[in-house]
N, CA, C and O atoms as CSV, one atom per row, in Angstrom:
chain,resi,resn,atom,element,x,y,z
A,1,MET,N,N,-22.112,3.952,7.912
A,1,MET,CA,C,-21.034,4.846,8.260
A,1,MET,C,C,-21.334,6.230,7.717
A,1,MET,O,O,-21.924,6.382,6.648
A,2,ASN,N,N,-20.920,7.229,8.467
A,2,ASN,CA,C,-21.142,8.576,7.962
A,2,ASN,C,C,-19.942,9.054,7.154
A,2,ASN,O,O,-18.903,8.395,7.105
A,3,ASN,N,N,-20.104,10.197,6.530
A,3,ASN,CA,C,-19.066,10.674,5.619
A,3,ASN,C,C,-17.784,11.087,6.333
A,3,ASN,O,O,-16.714,11.047,5.725
A,4,LYS,N,N,-17.857,11.483,7.605
A,4,LYS,CA,C,-16.643,11.872,8.333
A,4,LYS,C,C,-15.754,10.663,8.602
A,4,LYS,O,O,-14.532,10.755,8.483
A,5,ILE,N,N,-16.344,9.553,8.957
A,5,ILE,CA,C,-15.561,8.336,9.204
A,5,ILE,C,C,-14.951,7.834,7.901
A,5,ILE,O,O,-13.795,7.411,7.873
A,6,THR,N,N,-15.722,7.881,6.833
A,6,THR,CA,C,-15.208,7.466,5.527
A,6,THR,C,C,-14.056,8.364,5.100
A,6,THR,O,O,-13.042,7.876,4.601
A,7,PHE,N,N,-14.200,9.664,5.289
A,7,PHE,CA,C,-13.138,10.614,4.972
A,7,PHE,C,C,-11.884,10.305,5.789
A,7,PHE,O,O,-10.778,10.299,5.249
A,8,LEU,N,N,-12.050,10.051,7.079
A,8,LEU,CA,C,-10.901,9.743,7.939
A,8,LEU,C,C,-10.208,8.450,7.521
A,8,LEU,O,O,-8.986,8.344,7.627
A,9,MET,N,N,-10.967,7.471,7.051
A,9,MET,CA,C,-10.346,6.231,6.575
A,9,MET,C,C,-9.422,6.506,5.394
A,9,MET,O,O,-8.326,5.950,5.317
A,10,GLY,N,N,-9.856,7.353,4.484
A,10,GLY,CA,C,-9.017,7.704,3.344
A,10,GLY,C,C,-7.769,8.453,3.764
A,10,GLY,O,O,-6.677,8.169,3.272
A,11,ILE,N,N,-7.920,9.406,4.670
A,11,ILE,CA,C,-6.772,10.188,5.148
A,11,ILE,C,C,-5.796,9.304,5.909
A,11,ILE,O,O,-4.589,9.385,5.684
A,12,VAL,N,N,-6.297,8.464,6.804
A,12,VAL,CA,C,-5.427,7.570,7.580
A,12,VAL,C,C,-4.701,6.602,6.655
A,12,VAL,O,O,-3.517,6.331,6.856
A,13,GLY,N,N,-5.387,6.081,5.648
A,13,GLY,CA,C,-4.750,5.167,4.701
A,13,GLY,C,C,-3.592,5.810,3.968
A,13,GLY,O,O,-2.525,5.209,3.840
A,14,VAL,N,N,-3.792,7.021,3.486
A,14,VAL,CA,C,-2.730,7.720,2.755
A,14,VAL,C,C,-1.584,8.087,3.690
A,14,VAL,O,O,-0.419,7.934,3.326
A,15,ILE,N,N,-1.899,8.571,4.892
A,15,ILE,CA,C,-0.847,8.939,5.850
A,15,ILE,C,C,-0.018,7.722,6.228
A,15,ILE,O,O,1.209,7.807,6.277
A,16,LEU,N,N,-0.663,6.594,6.497
A,16,LEU,CA,C,0.084,5.375,6.827
A,16,LEU,C,C,1.003,4.961,5.688
A,16,LEU,O,O,2.140,4.555,5.927
A,17,PHE,N,N,0.526,5.059,4.461
A,17,PHE,CA,C,1.345,4.675,3.314
A,17,PHE,C,C,2.550,5.597,3.163
A,17,PHE,O,O,3.671,5.129,2.963
A,18,VAL,N,N,2.324,6.890,3.256
A,18,VAL,CA,C,3.417,7.857,3.092
A,18,VAL,C,C,4.437,7.718,4.212
A,18,VAL,O,O,5.641,7.707,3.953
A,19,VAL,N,N,3.973,7.613,5.455
A,19,VAL,CA,C,4.892,7.469,6.592
A,19,VAL,C,C,5.684,6.177,6.472
A,19,VAL,O,O,6.889,6.172,6.723
A,20,SER,N,N,5.042,5.092,6.097
A,20,SER,CA,C,5.745,3.813,5.940
A,20,SER,C,C,6.785,3.890,4.829
A,20,SER,O,O,7.883,3.351,4.967
A,21,SER,N,N,6.450,4.551,3.740
A,21,SER,CA,C,7.392,4.680,2.626
A,21,SER,C,C,8.615,5.497,3.025
A,21,SER,O,O,9.746,5.115,2.725
A,22,ILE,N,N,8.391,6.607,3.691
A,22,ILE,CA,C,9.503,7.464,4.108
A,22,ILE,C,C,10.317,6.790,5.198
A,22,ILE,O,O,11.546,6.777,5.142
A,23,LEU,N,N,9.638,6.232,6.187
A,23,LEU,CA,C,10.332,5.563,7.289
A,23,LEU,C,C,11.123,4.359,6.798
A,23,LEU,O,O,12.243,4.127,7.251
A,24,GLY,N,N,10.555,3.597,5.884
A,24,GLY,CA,C,11.264,2.444,5.323
A,24,GLY,C,C,12.540,2.849,4.622
A,24,GLY,O,O,13.538,2.130,4.690
A,25,GLY,N,N,12.529,3.983,3.951
A,25,GLY,CA,C,13.728,4.480,3.291
A,25,GLY,C,C,14.805,4.891,4.266
A,25,GLY,O,O,15.992,4.708,3.996
A,26,PHE,N,N,14.406,5.449,5.405
A,26,PHE,CA,C,15.386,5.851,6.412
A,26,PHE,C,C,15.964,4.664,7.175
A,26,PHE,O,O,17.105,4.721,7.632
A,27,LEU,N,N,15.197,3.599,7.315
A,27,LEU,CA,C,15.645,2.454,8.114
A,27,LEU,C,C,16.624,1.545,7.387
A,27,LEU,O,O,17.332,0.768,8.028
A,28,ILE,N,N,16.678,1.627,6.080
A,28,ILE,CA,C,17.562,0.752,5.311
A,28,ILE,C,C,18.798,1.540,4.892
A,28,ILE,O,O,18.705,2.619,4.307
A,29,GLU,N,N,19.940,0.976,5.202
A,29,GLU,CA,C,21.205,1.617,4.859
A,29,GLU,C,C,21.393,1.628,3.339
A,29,GLU,O,O,21.088,0.641,2.670
A,30,ASP,N,N,21.883,2.715,2.805
A,30,ASP,CA,C,22.158,2.886,1.374
A,30,ASP,C,C,20.914,2.722,0.500
A,30,ASP,O,O,21.024,2.317,-0.657
A,31,TYR,N,N,19.758,3.024,1.029
A,31,TYR,CA,C,18.515,2.960,0.247
A,31,TYR,C,C,18.345,4.279,-0.494
A,31,TYR,O,O,18.401,5.347,0.115
A,32,ASN,N,N,18.141,4.210,-1.783
A,32,ASN,CA,C,17.955,5.397,-2.605
A,32,ASN,C,C,16.485,5.492,-3.006
A,32,ASN,O,O,15.986,4.650,-3.752
A,33,ARG,N,N,15.795,6.513,-2.512
A,33,ARG,CA,C,14.366,6.657,-2.777
A,33,ARG,C,C,14.047,6.927,-4.244
A,33,ARG,O,O,12.919,6.709,-4.686
A,34,LEU,N,N,15.037,7.400,-4.999
A,34,LEU,CA,C,14.789,7.726,-6.401
A,34,LEU,C,C,14.989,6.543,-7.339
A,34,LEU,O,O,14.343,6.472,-8.384
A,35,SER,N,N,15.868,5.618,-6.984
A,35,SER,CA,C,16.180,4.532,-7.924
A,35,SER,C,C,15.735,3.151,-7.451
A,35,SER,O,O,15.831,2.189,-8.214
A,36,GLN,N,N,15.255,3.026,-6.225
A,36,GLN,CA,C,14.831,1.719,-5.729
A,36,GLN,C,C,13.324,1.700,-5.520
A,36,GLN,O,O,12.700,2.736,-5.291
A,37,TYR,N,N,12.755,0.508,-5.604
A,37,TYR,CA,C,11.318,0.342,-5.407
A,37,TYR,C,C,10.948,0.500,-3.937
A,37,TYR,O,O,11.757,0.207,-3.056
A,38,ILE,N,N,9.726,0.964,-3.669
A,38,ILE,CA,C,9.239,1.049,-2.297
A,38,ILE,C,C,9.192,-0.342,-1.681
A,38,ILE,O,O,9.465,-0.506,-0.492
A,39,SER,N,N,8.846,-1.344,-2.487
A,39,SER,CA,C,8.718,-2.705,-1.965
A,39,SER,C,C,10.045,-3.273,-1.477
A,39,SER,O,O,10.044,-4.253,-0.732
A,40,GLU,N,N,11.175,-2.693,-1.871
A,40,GLU,CA,C,12.458,-3.146,-1.349
A,40,GLU,C,C,12.636,-2.758,0.110
A,40,GLU,O,O,13.438,-3.372,0.814
A,41,SER,N,N,11.905,-1.748,0.582
A,41,SER,CA,C,12.029,-1.335,1.979
A,41,SER,C,C,11.337,-2.309,2.929
A,41,SER,O,O,11.650,-2.326,4.119
A,42,TYR,N,N,10.409,-3.115,2.434
A,42,TYR,CA,C,9.742,-4.091,3.301
A,42,TYR,C,C,9.871,-5.506,2.749
A,42,TYR,O,O,8.991,-6.344,2.948
A,43,ALA,N,N,10.971,-5.762,2.056
A,43,ALA,CA,C,11.214,-7.095,1.498
A,43,ALA,C,C,11.344,-8.127,2.616
A,43,ALA,O,O,11.461,-7.778,3.791
A,44,ILE,N,N,11.322,-9.394,2.233
A,44,ILE,CA,C,11.302,-10.490,3.202
A,44,ILE,C,C,12.446,-10.431,4.202
A,44,ILE,O,O,12.219,-10.570,5.404
A,45,ASP,N,N,13.665,-10.228,3.730
A,45,ASP,CA,C,14.800,-10.327,4.641
A,45,ASP,C,C,15.329,-8.976,5.118
A,45,ASP,O,O,16.482,-8.890,5.541
A,46,THR,N,N,14.521,-7.926,5.063
A,46,THR,CA,C,14.945,-6.656,5.651
A,46,THR,C,C,14.639,-6.673,7.141
A,46,THR,O,O,13.731,-7.365,7.600
A,47,GLU,N,N,15.417,-5.896,7.882
A,47,GLU,CA,C,15.316,-5.927,9.342
A,47,GLU,C,C,13.946,-5.477,9.850
A,47,GLU,O,O,13.386,-6.090,10.759
A,48,TYR,N,N,13.418,-4.429,9.275
A,48,TYR,CA,C,12.141,-3.881,9.739
A,48,TYR,C,C,10.989,-4.163,8.778
A,48,TYR,O,O,9.927,-3.550,8.889
A,49,GLY,N,N,11.187,-5.070,7.849
A,49,GLY,CA,C,10.176,-5.347,6.841
A,49,GLY,C,C,8.856,-5.824,7.407
A,49,GLY,O,O,7.793,-5.364,6.989
A,50,LYS,N,N,8.915,-6.737,8.348
A,50,LYS,CA,C,7.673,-7.286,8.924
A,50,LYS,C,C,6.892,-6.208,9.678
A,50,LYS,O,O,5.663,-6.161,9.609
A,51,ILE,N,N,7.606,-5.351,10.394
A,51,ILE,CA,C,6.950,-4.271,11.138
A,51,ILE,C,C,6.312,-3.273,10.168
A,51,ILE,O,O,5.175,-2.845,10.368
A,52,LEU,N,N,7.050,-2.907,9.119
A,52,LEU,CA,C,6.502,-1.970,8.131
A,52,LEU,C,C,5.274,-2.544,7.439
A,52,LEU,O,O,4.300,-1.830,7.201
A,53,ARG,N,N,5.318,-3.824,7.119
A,53,ARG,CA,C,4.159,-4.448,6.467
A,53,ARG,C,C,2.973,-4.519,7.416
A,53,ARG,O,O,1.855,-4.167,7.042
A,54,THR,N,N,3.211,-4.975,8.649
A,54,THR,CA,C,2.123,-5.211,9.599
A,54,THR,C,C,1.454,-3.925,10.069
A,54,THR,O,O,0.229,-3.865,10.178
A,55,PHE,N,N,2.250,-2.902,10.348
A,55,PHE,CA,C,1.688,-1.679,10.916
A,55,PHE,C,C,1.612,-0.517,9.930
A,55,PHE,O,O,1.140,0.563,10.288
A,56,GLY,N,N,2.067,-0.719,8.700
A,56,GLY,CA,C,2.060,0.365,7.731
A,56,GLY,C,C,1.319,0.041,6.459
A,56,GLY,O,O,0.241,0.580,6.208
A,57,TYR,N,N,1.892,-0.840,5.650
A,57,TYR,CA,C,1.358,-1.064,4.305
A,57,TYR,C,C,0.033,-1.824,4.291
A,57,TYR,O,O,-0.888,-1.438,3.571
A,58,ILE,N,N,-0.076,-2.882,5.066
A,58,ILE,CA,C,-1.333,-3.651,5.059
A,58,ILE,C,C,-2.502,-2.819,5.593
A,58,ILE,O,O,-3.551,-2.777,4.951
A,59,PRO,N,N,-2.357,-2.145,6.765
A,59,PRO,CA,C,-3.474,-1.296,7.207
A,59,PRO,C,C,-3.778,-0.149,6.243
A,59,PRO,O,O,-4.940,0.216,6.065
A,60,SER,N,N,-2.740,0.423,5.618
A,60,SER,CA,C,-3.009,1.516,4.677
A,60,SER,C,C,-3.814,1.011,3.485
A,60,SER,O,O,-4.716,1.701,3.011
A,61,GLY,N,N,-3.499,-0.177,3.000
A,61,GLY,CA,C,-4.269,-0.752,1.904
A,61,GLY,C,C,-5.710,-1.031,2.292
A,61,GLY,O,O,-6.629,-0.813,1.503
A,62,ILE,N,N,-5.900,-1.512,3.508
A,62,ILE,CA,C,-7.261,-1.780,3.996
A,62,ILE,C,C,-8.058,-0.482,4.090
A,62,ILE,O,O,-9.200,-0.416,3.636
A,63,PHE,N,N,-7.453,0.551,4.680
A,63,PHE,CA,C,-8.149,1.834,4.811
A,63,PHE,C,C,-8.458,2.463,3.453
A,63,PHE,O,O,-9.546,3.004,3.253
A,64,MET,N,N,-7.507,2.393,2.523
A,64,MET,CA,C,-7.754,2.969,1.197
A,64,MET,C,C,-8.849,2.202,0.452
A,64,MET,O,O,-9.667,2.801,-0.247
A,65,THR,N,N,-8.862,0.878,0.605
A,65,THR,CA,C,-9.903,0.078,-0.032
A,65,THR,C,C,-11.277,0.417,0.539
A,65,THR,O,O,-12.237,0.607,-0.208
A,66,LEU,N,N,-11.365,0.491,1.859
A,66,LEU,CA,C,-12.641,0.844,2.492
A,66,LEU,C,C,-13.104,2.230,2.062
A,66,LEU,O,O,-14.286,2.440,1.790
A,67,PHE,N,N,-12.167,3.177,2.003
A,67,PHE,CA,C,-12.534,4.522,1.560
A,67,PHE,C,C,-13.102,4.501,0.144
A,67,PHE,O,O,-14.124,5.130,-0.128
A,68,CYS,N,N,-12.448,3.787,-0.744
A,68,CYS,CA,C,-12.907,3.764,-2.141
A,68,CYS,C,C,-14.259,3.076,-2.287
A,68,CYS,O,O,-15.106,3.532,-3.055
A,69,PHE,N,N,-14.467,1.987,-1.560
A,69,PHE,CA,C,-15.732,1.271,-1.690
A,69,PHE,C,C,-16.880,1.984,-0.979
A,69,PHE,O,O,-18.020,1.927,-1.441
A,70,LEU,N,N,-16.595,2.652,0.138
A,70,LEU,CA,C,-17.656,3.323,0.887
A,70,LEU,C,C,-17.836,4.781,0.481
A,70,LEU,O,O,-18.936,5.322,0.592
A,71,GLY,N,N,-16.773,5.419,0.013
A,71,GLY,CA,C,-16.833,6.844,-0.302
A,71,GLY,C,C,-17.555,7.181,-1.584
A,71,GLY,O,O,-17.986,8.319,-1.770
A,72,VAL,N,N,-17.694,6.221,-2.465
A,72,VAL,CA,C,-18.323,6.488,-3.759
A,72,VAL,C,C,-19.777,6.925,-3.604
A,72,VAL,O,O,-20.298,7.633,-4.466
A,73,ARG,N,N,-20.426,6.526,-2.547
A,73,ARG,CA,C,-21.844,6.878,-2.389
A,73,ARG,C,C,-22.062,8.332,-1.959
A,73,ARG,O,O,-23.193,8.817,-1.993
A,74,TYR,N,N,-21.002,9.030,-1.556
A,74,TYR,CA,C,-21.133,10.423,-1.136
A,74,TYR,C,C,-20.917,11.402,-2.284
A,74,TYR,O,O,-20.931,12.614,-2.072
A,75,PHE,N,N,-20.718,10.897,-3.486
A,75,PHE,CA,C,-20.540,11.731,-4.669
A,75,PHE,C,C,-21.737,11.545,-5.596
A,75,PHE,O,O,-22.557,10.650,-5.396
A,76,GLN,N,N,-21.827,12.401,-6.611
A,76,GLN,CA,C,-22.909,12.266,-7.577
A,76,GLN,C,C,-22.795,10.923,-8.287
A,76,GLN,O,O,-21.698,10.443,-8.568
A,77,SER,N,N,-23.942,10.334,-8.568
A,77,SER,CA,C,-23.956,9.037,-9.226
A,77,SER,C,C,-23.482,9.177,-10.670
A,77,SER,O,O,-24.115,9.846,-11.487
A,78,SER,N,N,-22.368,8.538,-10.962
A,78,SER,CA,C,-21.795,8.579,-12.303
A,78,SER,C,C,-21.068,7.264,-12.544
A,78,SER,O,O,-20.384,6.744,-11.662
A,79,LYS,N,N,-21.226,6.742,-13.744
A,79,LYS,CA,C,-20.594,5.468,-14.082
A,79,LYS,C,C,-19.067,5.583,-14.031
A,79,LYS,O,O,-18.395,4.698,-13.499
A,80,LEU,N,N,-18.523,6.662,-14.578
A,80,LEU,CA,C,-17.074,6.859,-14.580
A,80,LEU,C,C,-16.525,7.036,-13.166
A,80,LEU,O,O,-15.440,6.546,-12.851
A,81,LEU,N,N,-17.270,7.732,-12.324
A,81,LEU,CA,C,-16.853,7.917,-10.938
A,81,LEU,C,C,-16.795,6.578,-10.211
A,81,LEU,O,O,-15.850,6.309,-9.470
A,82,LYS,N,N,-17.797,5.749,-10.424
A,82,LYS,CA,C,-17.802,4.423,-9.801
A,82,LYS,C,C,-16.646,3.573,-10.302
A,82,LYS,O,O,-15.991,2.887,-9.517
A,83,ILE,N,N,-16.391,3.613,-11.603
A,83,ILE,CA,C,-15.269,2.855,-12.163
A,83,ILE,C,C,-13.957,3.334,-11.551
A,83,ILE,O,O,-13.092,2.524,-11.215
A,84,GLY,N,N,-13.809,4.647,-11.406
A,84,GLY,CA,C,-12.592,5.204,-10.823
A,84,GLY,C,C,-12.400,4.796,-9.375
A,84,GLY,O,O,-11.322,4.337,-8.995
A,85,PHE,N,N,-13.439,4.959,-8.561
A,85,PHE,CA,C,-13.338,4.601,-7.152
A,85,PHE,C,C,-13.082,3.106,-6.972
A,85,PHE,O,O,-12.186,2.712,-6.226
A,86,TYR,N,N,-13.867,2.281,-7.653
A,86,TYR,CA,C,-13.688,0.834,-7.508
A,86,TYR,C,C,-12.358,0.375,-8.093
A,86,TYR,O,O,-11.731,-0.544,-7.566
A,87,GLY,N,N,-11.927,1.008,-9.179
A,87,GLY,CA,C,-10.634,0.660,-9.770
A,87,GLY,C,C,-9.481,0.962,-8.832
A,87,GLY,O,O,-8.586,0.135,-8.656
A,88,ILE,N,N,-9.499,2.148,-8.225
A,88,ILE,CA,C,-8.441,2.491,-7.271
A,88,ILE,C,C,-8.532,1.590,-6.044
A,88,ILE,O,O,-7.508,1.160,-5.515
A,89,GLY,N,N,-9.742,1.304,-5.591
A,89,GLY,CA,C,-9.908,0.425,-4.433
A,89,GLY,C,C,-9.359,-0.967,-4.670
A,89,GLY,O,O,-8.724,-1.548,-3.789
A,90,ILE,N,N,-9.598,-1.505,-5.853
A,90,ILE,CA,C,-9.133,-2.862,-6.164
A,90,ILE,C,C,-7.660,-2.873,-6.532
A,90,ILE,O,O,-6.871,-3.613,-5.945
A,91,PHE,N,N,-7.290,-2.045,-7.512
A,91,PHE,CA,C,-5.941,-2.128,-8.071
A,91,PHE,C,C,-4.888,-1.385,-7.261
A,91,PHE,O,O,-3.695,-1.571,-7.499
A,92,TYR,N,N,-5.292,-0.556,-6.320
A,92,TYR,CA,C,-4.307,0.096,-5.458
A,92,TYR,C,C,-4.480,-0.339,-4.007
A,92,TYR,O,O,-3.515,-0.762,-3.370
A,93,GLY,N,N,-5.690,-0.240,-3.482
A,93,GLY,CA,C,-5.921,-0.607,-2.087
A,93,GLY,C,C,-5.703,-2.084,-1.821
A,93,GLY,O,O,-4.881,-2.457,-0.984
A,94,LEU,N,N,-6.445,-2.929,-2.539
A,94,LEU,CA,C,-6.292,-4.375,-2.337
A,94,LEU,C,C,-4.922,-4.870,-2.781
A,94,LEU,O,O,-4.366,-5.785,-2.173
A,95,ALA,N,N,-4.378,-4.276,-3.827
A,95,ALA,CA,C,-3.044,-4.677,-4.286
A,95,ALA,C,C,-1.988,-4.348,-3.237
A,95,ALA,O,O,-1.023,-5.097,-3.085
A,96,THR,N,N,-2.149,-3.246,-2.510
A,96,THR,CA,C,-1.222,-2.908,-1.428
A,96,THR,C,C,-1.295,-3.950,-0.321
A,96,THR,O,O,-0.268,-4.321,0.248
A,97,VAL,N,N,-2.485,-4.422,-0.014
A,97,VAL,CA,C,-2.632,-5.478,0.996
A,97,VAL,C,C,-1.957,-6.760,0.519
A,97,VAL,O,O,-1.252,-7.412,1.290
A,98,VAL,N,N,-2.166,-7.124,-0.734
A,98,VAL,CA,C,-1.589,-8.364,-1.275
A,98,VAL,C,C,-0.068,-8.314,-1.268
A,98,VAL,O,O,0.572,-9.282,-0.859
A,99,VAL,N,N,0.529,-7.202,-1.714
A,99,VAL,CA,C,1.992,-7.139,-1.715
A,99,VAL,C,C,2.548,-7.005,-0.305
A,99,VAL,O,O,3.719,-7.310,-0.078
A,100,GLY,N,N,1.740,-6.559,0.643
A,100,GLY,CA,C,2.160,-6.561,2.040
A,100,GLY,C,C,2.172,-7.966,2.612
A,100,GLY,O,O,3.020,-8.291,3.443
A,101,ILE,N,N,1.248,-8.796,2.181
A,101,ILE,CA,C,1.194,-10.186,2.653
A,101,ILE,C,C,2.232,-11.037,1.942
A,101,ILE,O,O,2.832,-11.921,2.553
A,102,PHE,N,N,2.449,-10.780,0.658
A,102,PHE,CA,C,3.423,-11.537,-0.139
A,102,PHE,C,C,4.513,-10.593,-0.649
A,102,PHE,O,O,4.501,-10.227,-1.825
A,103,PRO,N,N,5.454,-10.192,0.209
A,103,PRO,CA,C,6.478,-9.219,-0.203
A,103,PRO,C,C,7.519,-9.834,-1.126
A,103,PRO,O,O,7.633,-11.054,-1.238
A,104,CYS,N,N,8.270,-8.968,-1.778
A,104,CYS,CA,C,9.322,-9.445,-2.676
A,104,CYS,C,C,10.575,-9.814,-1.876
A,104,CYS,O,O,10.685,-9.524,-0.685
A,105,ASP,N,N,11.504,-10.458,-2.564
A,105,ASP,CA,C,12.797,-10.762,-1.956
A,105,ASP,C,C,13.618,-9.484,-1.890
A,105,ASP,O,O,13.291,-8.493,-2.543
A,106,SER,N,N,14.668,-9.508,-1.112
A,106,SER,CA,C,15.549,-8.356,-1.038
A,106,SER,C,C,16.145,-8.080,-2.415
A,106,SER,O,O,16.651,-8.989,-3.073
A,107,GLY,N,N,16.082,-6.840,-2.840
A,107,GLY,CA,C,16.566,-6.483,-4.164
A,107,GLY,C,C,15.499,-6.613,-5.230
A,107,GLY,O,O,15.721,-6.190,-6.364
A,108,CYS,N,N,14.358,-7.179,-4.910
A,108,CYS,CA,C,13.234,-7.365,-5.833
A,108,CYS,C,C,13.705,-7.904,-7.179
A,108,CYS,O,O,13.802,-7.166,-8.160
A,109,ASN,N,N,13.987,-9.162,-7.206
A,109,ASN,CA,C,14.533,-9.903,-8.342
A,109,ASN,C,C,13.685,-9.686,-9.597
A,109,ASN,O,O,12.700,-10.392,-9.816
A,110,LYS,N,N,14.067,-8.716,-10.411
A,110,LYS,CA,C,13.282,-8.367,-11.603
A,110,LYS,C,C,13.423,-9.386,-12.728
A,110,LYS,O,O,12.518,-9.532,-13.549
A,111,GLU,N,N,14.546,-10.086,-12.770
A,111,GLU,CA,C,14.790,-11.050,-13.841
A,111,GLU,C,C,14.244,-12.440,-13.512
A,111,GLU,O,O,14.299,-13.341,-14.349
A,112,LEU,N,N,13.718,-12.618,-12.298
A,112,LEU,CA,C,13.173,-13.891,-11.821
A,112,LEU,C,C,14.202,-15.023,-11.901
A,112,LEU,O,O,13.867,-16.149,-12.268
A,113,ILE,N,N,15.433,-14.720,-11.562
A,113,ILE,CA,C,16.486,-15.730,-11.500
A,113,ILE,C,C,16.451,-16.334,-10.104
A,113,ILE,O,O,16.725,-15.648,-9.120
A,114,ASP,N,N,16.118,-17.599,-10.018
A,114,ASP,CA,C,16.026,-18.329,-8.756
A,114,ASP,C,C,15.119,-17.616,-7.742
A,114,ASP,O,O,15.573,-17.270,-6.652
A,115,PRO,N,N,13.845,-17.395,-8.086
A,115,PRO,CA,C,12.951,-16.681,-7.177
A,115,PRO,C,C,12.517,-17.551,-6.001
A,115,PRO,O,O,12.527,-18.779,-6.081
A,116,SER,N,N,12.138,-16.892,-4.913
A,116,SER,CA,C,11.597,-17.618,-3.763
A,116,SER,C,C,10.097,-17.803,-3.964
A,116,SER,O,O,9.561,-17.437,-5.010
A,117,SER,N,N,9.425,-18.364,-2.975
A,117,SER,CA,C,7.984,-18.595,-3.090
A,117,SER,C,C,7.183,-17.301,-3.015
A,117,SER,O,O,6.011,-17.284,-3.390
A,118,SER,N,N,7.792,-16.219,-2.538
A,118,SER,CA,C,7.064,-14.950,-2.451
A,118,SER,C,C,6.932,-14.330,-3.822
A,118,SER,O,O,6.350,-13.255,-3.960
């Protein structure tokens, strides 16, 4: 892959994430972007949760992961740079895909009182 495609993967990943986050907040009634988690906008029993996960969060995580794993070779070789790129790719990109596949319950039960399988 060339550097332009890798660059576009990173841009598309971030744009998908931002649009999904903003759109998810608008689609849920009484959703407060300052006090509620982003994951509450695509929880299991929300009306548009499956659509937001399928067309927003999961693809954005995939694109961000690909950007981090492929983009590192276009920068100067540095151990810290590699750790940073791979760390963001794993702990942000792949984690976004995982939470898109296994979303939280509505309200994101922080106390784990009677949790579901998700």
